[in-house]
C-alpha positions, -999 to +999 in steps of 0.1 A: -116+155-561-116+157-523-090+184-520-064+183-492-084+162-467-062+138-450-074+106-433-048+090-411-072+069-392-109+061-388-113+089-363-102+114-389-129+101-412-155+102-384-147+138-375-147+149-412-182+133-417-195+149-385-183+183-398-200+177-431-233+167-414-231+197-390-229+220-421-257+201-438-280+206-409-273+243-408-281+246-445-314+228-438-322+252-410-320+280-435-342+262-461-370+248-440-387+282-432-388+290-470-402+256-478-429+260-452-438+293-466-439+280-502-461+250-493-498+254-499-511+223-480-514+231-443-502+196-434-470+201-455-464+235-440-467+220-405-444+191-415-417+215-425-422+236-393-420+204-372-389+193-390-373+227-384-377+222-346-364+187-349-334+199-369-325+224-342-324+195-318-303+175-342-278+203-343-277+203-305-270+165-305-242+169-330-227+196-308-229+171-279-210+146-300-183+171-308-181+179-270-178+142-262-148+141-286-133+171-268-138+193-298-156+225-307-183+220-333-170+228-367-186+230-401-170+217-433-190+228-464-213+200-474-211+202-512-238+175-516-262+195-495-254+227-514-264+209-546-296+196-531-304+231-517-297+246-552-323+222-567-347+231-539-342+268-547-355+261-582-387+248-567-390+277-543-389+300-574-413+279-594-446+291-607-476+270-615-501+247-598-497+248-560-504+211-555-478+202-581-453+225-564-461+208-531-453+175-547-420+189-559-412+202-524-418+168-510-396+152-536-368+177-528-372+172-491-370+134-494-338+137-514-324+157-485-337+131-460-321+102-479-288+120-479-290+125-442-301+089-436-270+077-455-247+102-436-261+094-401-260+057-408-223+061-416-213+082-386-233+060-363-214+029-375-180+047-373-188+058-337-196+022-328-164+009-344-144+035-325-161+025-292-180+057-288-213+040-278-227+072-262-221+091-294-236+063-315-268+065-294-271+102-301-265+096-338-290+068-339-316+091-324-310+115-353-311+087-378-344+075-364-359+110-367-347+113-403-362+080-412-395+090-396-395+123-414-390+105-447-420+082-439-442+111-429-434+129-462-442+097-481-475+093-463-484+130-470-475+126-506-494+094-511-525+103-491-530+139-502-506+159-521-499+137-551-536+130-555-544+167-555-517+174-580-532+148-604-564+168-604-546+199-615 
């Protein structure tokens, strides 16, 4: 199922997870502009644009983590994110009520956020276990941002988008 990946120690797992997240963030960088363009609510468009900038910063933090490990940043195809992105593409191609499509965009974005929250929680914990406290702090910053983005999307859905979709 996992191919030829070899884990000799916890550091191997840590690095493999970092490569996976690095690829996931790059996939997200490609998707966010399309999501912002598809969104009809101004607040949702802005939320996606803000998260695009935040994601660029997260990529930079991951590059710092790789540097602290004495490694060049490297991507390992994140198959889970590819799947989430494929589902998101269906929404980007969808026709119908704009408010309902916005609700679907939020749902897709939150699935991505939850995947990232799980991934960053894992690598933060691995960094701590390996004694890389400076890396753990960088990863915690990303984890905090992902959690806040998820909360913002929930507030936007509950306060505006879902209510507008019900009226459709």
